[in-house]
C-alpha positions in Angstrom: 128.2 126.9 39.4 128.9 124.0 41.6 129.4 120.4 40.6 130.4 118.4 43.6 127.3 120.1 45.0 125.4 119.5 41.8 122.2 121.0 43.1 123.8 124.4 43.6 124.5 124.7 39.9 120.8 125.2 39.4 120.8 127.9 42.1 122.5 130.4 39.9 121.5 129.4 36.4 118.5 129.4 34.1 117.0 126.0 33.4 114.0 127.3 31.5 115.7 128.3 28.3 113.9 127.8 25.0 116.9 127.9 22.8 119.2 125.1 21.7 122.6 125.0 20.1 125.4 122.7 19.1 129.1 123.5 19.1 129.7 126.6 17.0 132.4 128.9 16.1 132.1 132.7 15.9 134.7 135.3 15.4 136.7 137.4 12.9 135.0 140.7 12.2 131.8 139.1 11.2 128.7 137.8 13.0 128.8 135.5 16.0 126.5 132.5 15.5 123.5 132.2 17.8 122.2 128.8 18.7 118.7 129.8 19.2 116.1 130.8 16.7 114.4 133.0 19.3 112.2 135.7 18.0 113.8 139.0 17.2 112.8 141.9 19.4 112.8 145.6 19.0 116.3 146.9 18.7 117.8 148.4 21.8 118.3 152.2 21.9 121.7 153.4 20.8 122.4 154.9 24.2 125.9 154.1 25.5 128.0 155.2 28.5 131.0 156.5 26.5 133.3 154.4 28.7 134.3 151.9 26.1 137.1 152.6 23.6 136.0 152.0 19.9 139.0 151.5 17.6 136.9 150.3 14.7 136.6 146.6 13.5 139.3 144.2 14.5 141.8 143.3 11.8 141.1 140.1 10.1 144.6 139.9 8.6 146.0 139.5 12.1 146.1 136.1 13.9 143.0 135.8 16.0 142.5 135.0 19.7 140.9 131.6 19.9 138.6 131.5 22.9 136.0 129.1 24.1 133.2 128.2 26.4 132.0 124.9 27.8 128.6 124.7 29.4 125.3 122.8 29.2 123.3 124.4 26.4 119.9 122.7 27.1 119.0 119.7 29.2 116.4 118.4 31.5 118.4 119.3 34.5 120.0 122.6 33.6 120.0 125.0 30.6 122.5 127.8 30.2 122.1 128.6 26.5 121.7 132.3 27.4 125.4 132.4 28.6 126.5 131.0 25.3 124.4 133.4 23.2 125.6 136.3 25.3 129.2 135.3 24.8 128.7 135.0 21.1 127.2 138.5 20.9 129.8 139.9 23.3 132.6 138.6 21.1 130.9 140.1 18.1 130.5 143.5 19.8 134.0 143.7 21.1 135.5 142.6 17.8 133.6 145.5 16.2 135.3 147.8 18.7 138.8 146.6 17.9 139.1 143.1 19.5 142.2 142.6 21.6 144.9 145.0 20.4 143.4 144.8 16.9 143.2 141.0 16.9 139.8 139.5 16.5 138.5 136.9 18.9 137.3 133.6 17.5 134.9 131.8 19.7 134.4 128.0 19.9 131.5 126.7 22.0 131.0 123.2 23.3 127.8 121.8 24.7 128.5 119.3 27.5 124.9 118.1 27.3 124.9 117.6 31.1 127.0 114.5 30.5 130.1 113.6 32.5 131.9 112.1 29.5 130.9 114.8 27.1 132.2 117.4 29.5 135.6 115.7 29.4 135.4 115.6 25.6 134.7 119.4 25.6 137.7 120.1 27.7 139.9 118.1 25.4 138.5 119.9 22.4 139.4 123.2 24.0 142.9 122.0 24.9 143.7 120.3 21.7 142.0 122.9 19.6 144.5 125.6 20.6 142.0 127.7 22.7 144.1 130.2 24.7 141.4 131.1 27.2 137.9 130.0 28.1 135.2 132.6 29.1 132.4 132.1 31.6 132.7 128.3 31.7 130.1 126.5 33.7 131.2 122.8 34.0 128.9 121.4 36.6 128.9 117.7 35.8 132.5 116.4 35.9 134.9 119.1 37.1 137.0 116.7 39.1 138.0 115.1 35.8 138.5 118.3 33.8 140.3 120.5 36.3 143.5 118.4 36.0 143.3 118.5 32.2 143.1 122.3 32.2 145.8 122.7 34.8 148.2 120.4 32.9 147.5 122.4 29.7 147.9 125.8 31.5 144.7 127.0 30.0 143.3 130.0 31.8 139.5 130.1 32.5 138.4 133.7 32.7 135.4 134.6 34.9 134.5 131.0 35.3 131.4 130.1 37.3 133.3 127.8 39.5 132.3 124.5 41.0 134.0 123.3 44.1 137.2 121.9 42.5 137.5 125.0 40.4 137.4 127.2 43.5 140.9 126.1 44.2 142.2 125.5 40.6 145.4 127.3 39.6 143.9 128.2 36.2 140.6 129.6 37.5 140.0 133.3 37.5 136.4 133.7 38.9 134.7 136.9 39.9 132.6 135.1 42.4 132.2 131.7 44.1 129.7 130.3 41.6 126.6 128.5 43.0 128.4 127.9 46.3 128.7 131.7 46.9 125.2 132.3 45.7 123.7 129.8 48.1 125.8 131.0 51.0 124.6 134.6 50.3 120.9 133.5 50.4 121.1 133.1 54.2 122.1 136.8 55.0 119.5 137.7 52.4 117.1 136.5 55.1 118.9 137.4 58.3 119.8 141.0 57.3 116.1 141.6 56.6 115.4 140.6 60.1 114.3 136.9 59.6 115.9 134.2 61.8 113.7 131.1 61.3 115.0 129.8 58.0 113.8 126.9 55.8 115.5 125.6 52.7 113.4 124.3 49.8 116.2 122.7 47.8 117.1 120.2 45.1 117.1 116.7 46.4 120.8 115.8 46.4 122.9 113.6 48.8 125.5 116.4 49.0 123.2 118.9 50.6 123.9 118.1 54.3 127.6 119.1 53.9 126.5 122.5 52.6 124.0 123.1 55.4 126.5 122.0 58.0 129.0 124.6 56.7 126.5 127.4 57.4 126.6 126.9 61.2 129.0 129.7 61.9 127.0 132.1 59.8 123.7 131.2 61.4 125.2 131.4 64.9 126.6 134.9 64.2 123.1 136.1 63.2 121.3 134.2 66.0 119.4 132.3 63.3 118.6 128.6 62.7 117.3 126.2 60.1 113.9 125.1 61.1 113.2 122.9 58.0 115.2 121.4 55.1 112.7 120.4 52.4 113.9 118.6 49.2 112.1 119.0 46.0 111.9 115.5 44.6 112.1 114.6 40.9 108.7 114.6 39.2 107.0 116.8 41.8 103.9 118.5 40.6 102.4 119.8 43.9 104.6 122.7 45.0 102.2 124.0 47.6 103.2 121.1 49.9 106.7 122.7 50.3 105.3 126.1 51.3 103.0 124.4 53.8 105.8 122.4 55.3 107.9 125.6 55.7 105.1 127.4 57.4 104.3 124.5 59.7 107.9 124.4 60.8 107.6 128.1 61.9 109.9 129.5 59.1 109.7 133.2 58.3 112.2 133.1 55.4 113.0 130.4 52.8 116.2 130.0 50.8 115.6 128.4 47.4 118.8 126.8 45.9 116.8 125.6 42.9 116.8 125.9 39.1 114.6 128.5 37.5 111.6 126.2 36.7 111.4 124.8 40.3 112.1 128.1 41.9 109.3 129.8 39.9 106.8 127.1 40.8 107.7 127.3 44.5 107.1 131.1 44.4 103.9 130.6 42.4 102.7 128.2 45.0 103.5 130.7 47.8 101.6 133.5 46.0 98.6 131.2 45.4 98.6 130.4 49.1 98.9 134.1 50.0 101.9 133.1 52.1 103.7 135.7 54.2 107.0 133.9 53.9 110.0 135.9 52.6 112.3 134.2 50.0 116.0 134.5 49.2 117.3 133.4 45.8 119.6 134.2 43.0 119.8 136.9 40.3 121.2 134.1 38.1 117.8 132.5 38.3 115.5 135.5 38.0 115.5 138.6 35.8 113.4 141.7 36.5 110.6 140.5 34.3 110.2 137.4 36.4 109.7 139.5 39.5 107.3 141.9 37.8 105.0 139.0 37.1 104.6 138.5 40.8 103.4 142.0 41.4 103.2 143.0 45.1 104.2 139.5 46.2 107.5 140.1 44.5 108.4 142.4 47.4 108.8 139.3 49.5 111.8 138.2 47.4 115.5 139.0 47.9 118.1 138.0 45.3 121.9 138.1 45.2 124.7 138.0 42.6 128.3 139.1 42.2 127.1 141.6 39.6 124.4 144.3 40.1 121.3 144.0 37.9 121.5 145.7 34.5 118.3 147.7 35.5 120.2 149.3 38.3 121.1 153.0 38.7 122.8 154.1 35.5 124.4 157.0 37.4 126.2 154.4 39.5 126.7 151.8 36.8 126.6 153.6 33.4 128.3 150.7 31.7 125.0 148.8 32.0 123.8 150.8 29.0 126.6 149.3 26.9 125.9 145.8 28.2 122.2 146.0 27.5 122.9 147.5 24.0 125.4 144.8 23.1 123.5 141.8 24.4 120.0 142.9 23.3 121.4 143.3 19.7 121.4 139.5 19.6 117.6 139.6 19.2 117.4 136.8 21.8 114.4 137.5 24.1 116.4 136.2 27.1 119.0 139.0 26.5 116.8 142.0 26.7 117.1 144.6 29.5 114.2 143.3 31.7 114.9 139.6 31.1 118.6 139.6 31.6 119.9 137.5 34.4 123.4 137.9 36.0 124.9 134.7 34.4 124.8 135.9 30.8 126.0 139.3 31.8 129.1 137.6 33.2 129.8 136.5 29.6 130.1 140.1 28.6 132.2 140.9 31.6 134.5 138.0 30.8 135.2 139.3 27.2 135.9 142.7 28.6 138.2 141.3 31.3 140.2 139.4 28.7 140.6 142.4 26.5 141.4 144.8 29.3 143.9 142.7 31.1 145.8 141.5 28.0 146.0 145.1 26.6 147.0 146.8 29.8 149.1 144.1 31.5 150.2 141.8 28.8 151.5 141.5 25.2 148.5 141.5 22.8 150.5 140.3 19.9 151.7 137.2 21.7 148.6 134.9 21.6 149.4 132.1 23.9 148.0 130.6 27.1 151.3 131.5 28.9 151.1 135.1 27.8 147.5 135.5 29.0 148.3 133.8 32.3 151.2 136.1 32.8 149.0 139.1 32.2 146.4 137.9 34.7 149.1 137.3 37.3 150.5 140.8 36.7 147.1 142.6 36.7 146.2 144.8 39.6 143.1 146.9 40.4 141.4 146.1 37.1 138.7 148.6 36.4 135.3 146.9 35.9 133.3 150.1 35.9 132.2 149.7 39.5 130.4 146.5 38.8 132.8 144.8 41.1 135.5 146.3 43.2 138.8 147.0 41.4 140.0 143.4 40.7 143.4 141.9 41.2 143.0 138.3 39.9 146.1 137.0 41.8 144.9 138.4 45.2 143.4 135.0 46.2 142.1 133.7 49.4 144.4 132.1 52.0 141.6 129.6 52.8 142.6 126.4 51.0 139.2 125.5 49.5 138.8 129.0 48.1 142.3 129.3 46.8 141.2 130.7 43.4 138.8 133.3 44.9 139.9 136.9 44.5 136.5 138.6 44.4 134.1 137.5 47.2 131.6 140.4 47.1 128.0 139.9 46.4 125.1 142.3 45.9 121.7 141.9 47.4 118.6 143.2 45.7 115.0 143.6 46.7 112.1 144.0 44.3 110.1 147.2 44.6 106.7 146.9 43.0 106.0 150.6 43.1 109.1 151.3 41.0 108.7 148.0 39.0 112.4 147.6 39.5 115.1 146.1 41.7 116.3 148.1 44.7 120.0 147.4 45.3 120.7 147.1 49.0 123.3 149.6 50.3 125.8 147.0 51.6 127.5 144.2 49.7 128.0 140.8 51.2 131.6 139.4 51.6 130.6 135.8 51.4 133.9 134.3 52.8 133.6 136.4 55.9 129.9 135.6 56.2 130.6 131.9 56.0 132.9 131.9 58.9 130.7 134.1 61.1 132.4 137.4 60.5 129.3 139.4 59.7 130.7 142.8 60.4 133.4 144.0 58.0 134.3 147.1 55.9 132.7 147.6 52.5 135.0 147.5 49.4 137.4 150.5 49.5 137.1 151.1 53.2 140.0 150.6 55.6 140.1 147.1 57.0 139.3 146.9 60.7 139.2 143.9 63.1 135.9 142.2 63.5 134.6 139.7 66.0 136.1 136.3 65.4 139.1 137.4 63.3 140.3 139.9 60.8 138.4 141.0 57.7 140.1 142.4 54.6 139.0 145.2 52.4 138.1 144.1 48.9 139.7 140.7 49.5 138.9 137.7 51.6 139.1 136.7 55.1 142.5 135.7 56.3 141.4 133.7 59.3 142.5 130.1 59.1 138.9 128.8 59.0 137.9 125.2 58.3 134.2 125.9 57.7 134.9 126.2 54.0 135.5 122.5 53.7 131.7 122.3 53.3 131.5 121.8 49.6 134.0 119.0 49.2 
């Protein structure tokens, strides 16, 4: 998520949640607390991939790993309770398989309530409470204040959804570029499908011109242009007006950096108008069930995320069977196979990454921030079951504003109504290269080759000394 670009936070999150929660703690070998009260659903099938090691329950007589998450649970502007519930369930599931080297994880959650002061309070709670790592933090409201606190404390933030200050923080270990990367990837979602006249229907925020100005190199490389930038003002009820404005401007594709509620209403308006516009958005905003509701119109929608959809090909991503099994066991309706968005899946991946990296590159019996940081700095080619390319957290970008970025690859998906499922596009997007206009580059695992405008790297980030990334300041 992005904070200095506050509107982008909504571009990769769910603000339509119907659960609520307060700060809770979950851990040991027992049940994780769930903040929700959502109705239980049919239990997930017991199918698993066989890829995860199961050593039996973690040992409650060993000192635990205190971990945490800060995010906004439920608010008028953004709701990410599904990330919290997913993290609680993931901690419970991994504890049942042995925790970290036999140690249980103990989870503390803190609701920042979309409040700048509360977000600082949450950071201090984590620091002063002895938390040794946070998992899938999304701190969109006051990151400029909390980044220095986390850095001074040396508290690693694993698989954080980064805002702009966190994209260059020394304690951030993201597997994407947060809402910034998601929004950047919306443009090639249009252009790679052959559309060049682009409109943006976006949150009304004063920071948006800087974001759009940064996309100039990408647009030029594709021979595309913005033909309209249409803010969605607070209190709007007539969403058809935005579709009509985009059509009148001559757009053929619309990017929608919006929260779930606004994005759904924009798409509903387009469907009601029988619009032929194509749309590009985020898998953090829409699950499969959301697209299925649109029927054939859903085929006009492209989405992106740093993780593939859990409904993707199990032959290619068999670990998704475990992810679905673990998260759906929560009984939360937002965490079932067809409703899962990419942001709560990142909670599961964050728990896995902490366990995998500490066990293979660290010292599991030394439970300190320093020991975890050392393990992340030492880790190389971490196996994430093909969800992302083999990950080396310390292999970060040479571009200053993306100094914490070590995994810049994004998937594109397109809804196929005949299959009632997402079709994952064959090539991934390397968003740092895309941003600076290097639109031809090798895919992960391929040998790096020169591209027009500079040099692209394989599995890493562009090394060209570009200044375009200053956009999100």
